[in-house]
N, C-alpha and C positions, 0 to 999 in steps of 0.2 A: 702524413700519417691520420688515420682515421681517428674521429673524435667519439667519445662514448654519449650515447643518447641520454637525455634527462630521465627517463623512465628508468633506464638501466642503472644510473647513478643512484636514483632513490631506492632501489630494491638491491643494489650490491650485486648485478649479473655480469655474465662474462660476454666478451664480445670479440669476434676475429671477422676482419674485414679483408676482401679482396680489392685489387686496384682495377678500375675499368676505365677506359678511354674518356676523358672529360667531354668530349663533343658526341660521342656514339649514344644512342639511346640504350637504355639499361632497363631490366625487368628483373621482378622477384615474383614468386608463385607459390601457392600453397595448394591444398585440395579443392579449393573452390573459388580463389580469388587470384587475380593476376595484376599487378601494378606496374605500369610503364612510364618511365620518365624521360623527357626529351631534354636535354641540357641546353640546347640551343634556343628553345623557347622558354624554359623554365617551367614547363607545364607537365602534368602527369595525367594519365587515365587510370581508372580501375574498372576491371571487369569481373563479373561472376561468371567462371568458366562452365559452371554446371547448367545454368540458364542460358549462357550464350549472350549475355547482355553487359554490354559496356555501359554501366549506369552512371559513371562519372566520365563525360566526354571530354571535359576540360577542367583540370585542378591547378592552383597554383598557391605555393606559401607566400604570405604578404610580405616576407623579407626579401624576396626575389629568388632567382634561380642560382645555380651554382653547379660546381663539378660533383660527380656521383661517384660513389663506391658501393659495392654490394658485398654481401657474405653472410655466413651463419651468425645466429645469435642464440644464445641460451638464457631462458628466463625462468626464474623460479617458481612463477604462476603458471606460465603457459607452455613451458618445455622449449624445445628447439625448434628454431623457425630460421627465417630468412630477413635480412635487413638492408635497406637501403639509406646511405648517409649523403646528404647533400650538403656541401660546405660552401660557405660565401667567404669572400675575402676580409670581411670586417670580423672574423672568428666566430660568428653565430653559425649554427647549422641546425638543420631539419633531418629528422627520421622517419621513415616508413618501414613498419615492421608486419610481417604475416606468421601466424603460427597454425600448424595442423590442427585441424578440428575447430579452429576460431574463425568464424564467417565475418569478421571485421578486419579492416585495415586499420592499423593503428598509427596516428600521426602524432609528432611532438616536436616542439621547439626548444632548442637551447640558446640562452643569450649569453655573451661575454662582454664585460665591460673593459675595452682596451684603453680607456681614457684614464687621466690622472685624477679625476674627481668622481665621486659616487653619483650614480644616476638613479633617479626615481621615476618609475612608471605606474600608470594606472590602467588603462584600457589598453591591451595589446592585442591587436588582429593577429590571426594566426594562419588562416587559410581560407581559401573561397573554392567552391566546387559549383561546376554547372551539371545538372542532372539530366539523363536521358531514360525516360521510362516508355518510349515508343508511343507517346501520346501527346495529344495537344495539353498545353497547360491548362485550359479550361475544364479539362476531364479529371484532373488531379485535386486532391485535397491535402492540406497539411494539419498534423495534429501534435501540438505541443503543449507546454503548460498553460498557455492561454485559450486552449480549446481546440475545436474543429473548425479550420478556416481554409478559405481558397488561398493558393499560393500568392503572396504578394499583398495580402489583405493588410488592412490597418491593424496595429498591436500584434505584428507578426514576430516580434521578439520572444523566444522561448528561452527559458533557463535550462541548463544541462542538457536536454535532449529534444529531438525533433524528428518526425516521420513525415515522409511525402509519399502518398499511396494512390493509387488507382481505388476508388471505392467499390467498384462493381467486382473486380478481381482479387482486390486485398494485396496484390503484390505491390512493392515498394521499397524505398530507401530509408534505413533507420541510421540516425547519427546521435552521438552524444558524448559527452565527457565520462572517461571511466575512472579519472582519479580527480579528486578535490581536496588536496591536501593544504593548498596555500592560494589558489586561485578561484573565482566564481566563474564558471564556463557559461556563456551564452551563445545562442545560435539565432541569426536573423535569416529570413529569406526573402527574396525578390523574384519576380517574373518578368520576363519577356517572351522571347522565342523558348527558353528554357528556364527552368527553376534553378536559381542559384542560392546555395547556403553560404553564409559567411560566418565563420567561427571566431569567437573572441573570447579573451579572458580579462576579467576585471580584477585587480588586485588592491585598489584602493592606494595602497603606497608600497610598491615593491622596491626595494633599495638594492642596488647591485653596487658593491665596493669596486675598487679599481682592482682589475686583474682577477675578478670574481667570476665563475662560470655559474650559470643558475639555470637549472631544469625547469621547464614549465610543465602543466599538465598534459594528460594524454587523450586525445580525441580518437573516437573510433566511427568508422561509417561501413555499412554493409548493405547489400541488397538481397531482399527474402521474398520467396513466392507468397508469403503470408505474412505482412508486416507486423502483425500481432506477435508472431513468433520470434521476429526481430526484436520487438521492444521487450519480451520476455527474455530473450537471450542476452540482451544488453543488460538488463537488471541483474541477470545471473553472473554475468561476467564482473559487473561492479561487487557483488557479494563474494565472488572468488578473490578478488584483489584485496578487500577489507576483511575477509575471513568472517563474514557475518554469520553467525549461528543463532537464531532467534529462540527464546524461551518458550514455553507453553503459553497459548494465547488466552488470556483471561476474559471474562465477562463481568459487567459490573455496573455500578450506580455513580452518576454524578449529581452533586447537590444543587448545581448552579441554576437550572432551569425549572426546578421543582415548584409546584403551585398547589398549596401553600408550602411554606418552610423551605423557599429557595435560597439563593446566594450560597452562603457557607451552611445553611442549617444552624442548628445549635445543639448543644450536648443532650439535651433531652429528647428532642425529636431525631437526632442522628440515631441515639440508641433505639428509639422506638422503631424506626426504619429497619435496624437491624435484626430486632425482634420479630418484626413481620417477615423478612426475608428468609429467616431461618426454617419457616415452615413452607412458604409459599415459594420460594426461589431456589434455595440452596440444593434441594434434591436433583435440580434440572441443570446444575452446572453453573449456576451464579458463585462468583469468586470474589470480588473486591467492591469496596465502598469508598468513595473519594470525596473529600471536603474541598469546596472551592473557594473562591475569594470571599474576604470580610472576616476570616478568622483570625487575621493578624493585627498587629498593633501599628502605630505610626501616624504622620500626617502626610497629606498630599492634597493639593488643588489640581493635579494632573494626573488622572489614571488612579490605579490603586494605591492604598498605603503598602509601604515596602519595608516596614521593620518585622522581618520573618524571624528575629531572634526569640519572640515572645508573641502571647495570645492577647486578643481582643476579650477582656473579661466579660462583655456583655453577652458574648455566644459561646464561649467555653470557659466558665469561670473556673472550673476545676483543672484546666490546663489541658493540652494537646495530648500528652501522654495517656491520661484517662480515657479519652475518646479512642486513641489507637486501641489501647487494652481491652476495651470493650468489645470492639469489632472482633479481635483477635479471638476473644473468648466465645465468640459466636461462631468461629471457624472460618472468617472472612480475612482478606488483606485490606489492611487500612492504607488509603491513600490520601495524598494532600498536595493542593495547588500552591505554587508560590513562583516567583520571579528570581532565578537564580543570579542574574547578571545586572539588576536594575536596582538602583537607590533613589532616594530623594534628598538632593543635595542640602535643602533647608531643613529637613527633618533633624532633630536633636541627636538622633543615633549617628548622623553623618556629618554634622557641621563642623566638627573638628577633625574631620578626615577627608576633606576635599582632595587630597592627594590620591585617594583612591579611584578618582573617575578619569575617564577618558576626557581630554580637554580639547577646545578649539585652538586654532593657532594664536588667538591672544590670551590663552591660559584660562579661560573661563571653563566650568564644567559644560561638558557635550550633552546638551538637553534634547530630548526628543518627546513628541506629542505621546502622550498615554504610557510610553515606556519609561518615562523618567529619565535620569542621568545614568549612563552607562559606567558599570565598573570595568575598570582597566584590567585584563586578565593577563597582562605582562606585567604588572606591579605586584611585588610580593606581598605587600600587607592587605591589599584588595584581595589576592588570591586566598590568603589566609582567613580573611573574613568570609568568604564564600565557602571555603572548605569547612569553617565553623558551623556555620548555618546548616550545611548539608549534612554533616555529621552528626549534629544535634537533633535534626528532623529524622534521620535514619536510625541512629543507634540510641540517642537518649529518649526520645518520644516514640520510636518503634514503627515508623510508617515505611512501608515496604513497596509503596507504588508512588512515583512522583508525576505529577502535572506540571512541566515547565514553560511558563508562558513568557511572552515578550523575548523569545529567544534571539530576535535580531539585535537586541541590544548588547548581546554577547560579541557581535561583530563590530560594534561601534558604529551603527548605521541608524538611520530613521526609520520607523514604520511607514509603510506606503500602503496601509490597509484600505479595502482587500485590493490585492494585485495578484495576476499570475502570469500577464505577459509584461515584457520588460518596462521598468519604470526608471528613470533617474533618482537616485536615493541619496546622494552626497557621499557615496562610498569614497573614502580617502580623505573627508573633511576632518574626521576626528584624528587626535594626535595621541598615540600610545606611548607609555614610558620607555618602551622598547622599539625604536625605529625600524628595526630589521625584520619584524613580523607584520606581514599584511594582515587584512581584516580577517579572512577566512581562517588563516593560521591561527589567530588570536580566538576565533570563535570555537574551532576545534580543540585548541588547548583549554578553553573553559569547560567544554563539555568532558573532556578527559578528567579534569580536576573533579568533576561533579561525581562522576564514576569511580574515581578513586576514593572520595571521601564517603560516598554511599555504600560501596561494596560491591561485588559482582551480582548479588541475587536481587538488588532493587530494581523493579520494572520503571523504565524511564519513558514517558510519554512526552514527546515535543508539542509545542502549541505556540503559534501555528504558522505554517509555511506562507500563507497570504498576507500574513502583517508585513513580511519583507522576504523574497524569496531568496535571498542570500542565505537564509538559515535551512535551505531545502537541501540543495546538494552538500552544503557545508556539515550538515548532520549526518550523512552517510556513514554506517558503520558505528554509530557513537549513541543511537538512541534505539529502543526497542518497538516504539510505535511513533506515528507522528499525525497530527491534525493535518489533514491534506485540503481543508477549505475552511470557509469562514465560518462563525457561529451559524448554527441554524436556528430553527424555532418550530413550534407546534403548528403555526399557522403555515398556509400555502402562499406563496411558493417558497418560503424560507426552507421548508423540509425538503425541498429539491436540491438544495446546496449539496447535501452529502451524496446521493447518486450522481449529480454532475461532476463534481470533483473527484469522488471515489472512483468513477468508471474511468475518468480521464487518466487516472494514475493506477488503474487496476494492477498493471504488472510490477509495480514496487511492492505491492502485498504479499506478505510471505517470503520474499526474498530479500529485500533490504531492510523492511520493516513491515509493522501492521499498519494498514491505513486505518486512521480514526475519522469518520465522517461526521462525528458528533451524534447525540443520541437519537434514539427513535421515541416517538410520542404515541402513547395508546389511551390518552386520557380521555374521558367521555366526550369532551368538547371537540374531539377530532372525530369526523365521520369514520364509521368502520371500515369501509372500503379503502379510505386514505392511510388508515393505521396498518391495515393488512397490506397495502402497497409498499410502505417504508419498511415495515417489519420483514417482508419477503425480499426486498432487495438487499437489505443488511446481511440477511441470513444466507441468501443464495451466494452473493458476491464474497460471503465469508470475512467481511471486514469486522474490524473491532466492533463490538456490540456493547453498548452502554444504554441505559434508560435514565431518565431524570423525571419520574413520576413520584408523587406521594403515596407510596404503596400501601400503607396502613388504611386509606380510604378508597382505593381502585377497586371497581366492581370485579367480581370473579371473572366475567368474560374477558375482562380487558387485561387481567393478570395472566388469562390463559394465553393471550397472544405472546405475551414476554415468554412463557415457558415453552412455547413452540418455537422459539429462535435460538435456544441455548442447549447445549455449547456450541462453539464453531466445529464446523465439519474439518477443518485443517486441510483442506484442498485448495487448489489453484484454478478455479473456474475462469471463464473467459466471456466477455462480450461479444456477440456475433457480428453486429452492425457498428462497430467501434468507428469505422470511417464514413458512415452514413447518417449517423444521428448523434446528437449530443444534448443530453445523455443517451446511451444505447437502449434500444427497447427490448433486447432480446439477449438472454444470457444462456449459456450451457454449462452445467456442472456435471463432471463425469468422475466416476469412482471406480478405479482398476485395483484397488489394494487387495482385494480377495474376490474370487468368483461367487455369484455372477456379476458382471459389470453392470453398474447402476448409472442412470443418467437422469437429470431433471432439467427441463426447459422451462426457463421463467419469461413470461411475456409482460411487459410493463406499458401502461397507457398514461403519459405524463400529462395529456391534455386535460384541460379542466372542462372542456365542453363538447369535445368531438368523441364518438366512437372510432376505435381502431380495429380494423380487420386485418388480420394476418394471414397470408398464403405462401408458406414457407417449405421449400424442398428441403429435404431431411439432408441432402448432401450441403446445402448452403448452411444448415444449422451446425453441421460437423458430425452427423451419426451416419454410420455404415449401414447398409441395406435399406430396404424400402419399405417393411411391413412392421408396423409397431402396434402396440396396446398402450394406452396412456391413461393416467389417473391425476385428476386436477384436486388439490388440496383443500382450497377453500369452499368449493361446491360440494366435495365429498363425493365425487362421482367419476365414473368412467367418461372419457371423452369419445367422440366418435372415432371409429377404426382409422389409423393413421396408415394410407398407403401412398408412399412417395413424397406426400407433402402433408404438412401440419395446417389445418385450417382452424382459425379461431376468432372469435370477435370479443373484444375486450371493452367494456364502457369507460368512461373518462374517470381518471384518477383510481383506476382500479387494476388488477394483475391476475393472471393465471399461473399457477405453479403446477406442472405437469411432470410426473414421474413416468417414464417410458422404459418399456422393455421390448425387445424383438419378439414378435408373435410367435407363440409355441404351440405344438399341438397337445400339449399337457399343461395342467396347472403351473402357475407361477405368482410369486409374490411380486405384486407391482407396486404397492404402498403400504405405509403404516400411518398411525395417527400421532406417534410421538412427537415428530418435529417436522418443519417445513420441508425437509429434505427427503422425507418418506423412506426411510429406511436405512440411509448412508450413516448416520450416527449411531443407530440403535440395533441394526441386524448384522450380526457377525459370522453367520452361517446360514445356507439355504441348499437344500439337496433333494431332487425327486429320485426316488429309489427306482424308477423303471416300470413300476407296475401300478401303484395307487396311493403313494403317500409321499405328500411333501413335508419335509421336517427342516426344523432351524433353530437358531438361537438368537435370542433378543435381549438387550440391555432395558429393562423396564424400570420405571420409577414407582417406589412404593406409594400405593393409594391412587395411582393414575391410571384410569382405565385405558388399555393399550389394544388397539383394534389392527390385525392383519387384514389387507385388502387382496386377496387372491383372485387373480383372474382365472376363469374356468372355461376353456374352449371346448369345443365338440362334445357338448353334452354333459361334461363333467359336473357333479355337484357334491359338496361336502357331506360324509355320512358319520363322520365321527372325528373328534378332536381330543387331544389329551397333551399333558406336560408329563416332564420326568417323575420318577418316584421321588427324587430329593425334592422337587419343587412342590409336589403334593404334601410332602411330610411338612411343608411351611405354609400350608394353607394358600397355595397359588391355584386359583380357579381358572377354567377356560371354559368358554361356550362359543356356539357358532350358529350362523343362520345363512341360509342362501339368499342372495339379493339379485336376482336376474343371473348375469354372467360373473358375479362377484361373490365369493364365498367370504364372509365377514366373521373372523375370528376374534373374540374378545378374551383377553388375558388380564386378569387383576390379581395383583400381588401385594401383600400387606408391607411388604419391604423391597427396597431397590436392590435388583439383583440380575443376573442373567437367567434367564428363563430357556430351557429346552422344551420346544413343542413339536407336535407333528399332527398332520391333518390327514385323514383318510377319504379317498374320492371313489365314488363309482361314476361310471359313463352313461347312466340313464337317468336322464333329468325328470324328476318329480313336480309335483305342483309345488311353488314357493311357500315354505312355511311362514307362519305369521310371528312366531315367538322365537326368542333365543333358546337352545337346547343345551342342557348340559352333559358331559359324558362322564363325569365323575362325582 
């Protein structure tokens, strides 16, 4: 009789299997993949039939081979597909599933305890595969949570996902765990004549009772002509399984790194910051203010104080509710940092409740460096305590944005900060009140409890994955955003941490959560080119945008850098050279939400002392066609005409952000001054009437001069500009001047609104005027 796969058990799916000879090779196939299994050897192969590539030349389940059956399967997420079930004599079995439109083969193991006693397992090897990309191993790279490495390199263990690719063509294999309910998936790679991937599940303590059948997590592997698309598809698949729907992306302030008034700030200066933000940043899309560590009470000699039931009167003597209410009164969302799953066993609030904590095998509280002692999310009284803290912060005090630090304590594991490649972390050393729940399941239960107590509308930011990567995949579907790298800083190279970790995990952003790379820095002590570099990266990559500057004393030109970064464009950009440089130097942002298509190319030089020369074919960047016009944001100028390739020279710690349009025979809007994306967040319409008028609509900010940069080919030049009658009635002004091949049209509005504008052109070029001319 065919057995039901673990994924089917978890999702309540239907299964019908046909019987095939135990010794004959068997195959299943969908529209792009074929899996063939040989019972005699216990090995399988996986081929991409579209590419004609057998990319898994040999694969095997670590539990051994067995007889195989195949047949149809119905999945509530993926629909109807084909399944192969490999059954072993000990009662365990492995399944391989293919579904139409899904470019991954899905692998899963189910364990059965046929013994008379409970079995406890920690690290469970699931499968191994040897890859064939038609190239020598030396010509390939791997990309995982530990970064861009050669196959078989030291520190090659990656959490949850791993890609193996040809950096020149970008084709490659993408693999990853697509479920994270109870186990922490890791992937290791080694290399000889082939790259070998070894997929393993770490549970800490997976307890299987006599006669019990336990489904494990699901692993996916697929071949892609562009492995970047494979990583994005993998993230989309995880989002489908966990039904992830992200709220609008905020832009905000974190008090921690501010100088002066950093840490948690205090109620006087926090209110002063809010007052300044009302006029300086709110009109541009700024939305939240978050208080960091030191606001809370308690005693600790190991990391932060951890009494989050009340406040430290030194910083917020009037209480946290007053601080939250003041921020709300200014139109912003108040945010608060805290450690939901951490306590200090010797602090007075906890000394009579040592039963609340995860314990060691000798009964002592399970202690971790900096994270403190771990609250046991399988124990009712501890869960009640956490629920009460969260409910008080959200509902009594009124904070609608949470920054949850030391998340790994919720899994009962030690911080290994900072880590991104695999590290031994004592997973399984902690003892929970309920022995039937492994670490990741406990962690997810804790996050679900936080969400339940906070309510559906609180924005939850996890912090942070490099403390211990068990909180990485374990948080999928349960947080709105995640700090994906270590703490950064205003100095170099600390500021590089955001681009490094944010680029590496770019495909998670906007799909599974919003990546938080930590703040941008625009303070005067940071060189202007370096501030432009980091602001441009955060803005073009679209990741969570926060600053940690003392706004009331920030010079106007530095405030202007912040204004040009907000709001987020809400799109899903892509690094061009992901498999060549870490961090990538080239990004492409494309907007096709309404015509005309807009593209922005960003070039980054992360070197401190070397000028970078770029010579980039447009096809390599990802642009169709060969002839483009471009405008660079920071230099406020046209770039040389782009014919087939983009050529640029970028000084150290600098960038170029170039908006490009296919070159036309008539005037076209190539850039605006509002935002680094140069039209993507502000221009909602653009139309050439076929004769002499270019018109459009732009969202302008009241009091902020707004410039349209219109490229004028074939001798066209502007001769008149106007705004709609409704705009004129509200004192919106428009002026223009011709600057070589660019018509610069300046719109000034006293209020934030959508302005309808039009510019008339003639095709005979006069001498360039020296002054702006008004047409109304």
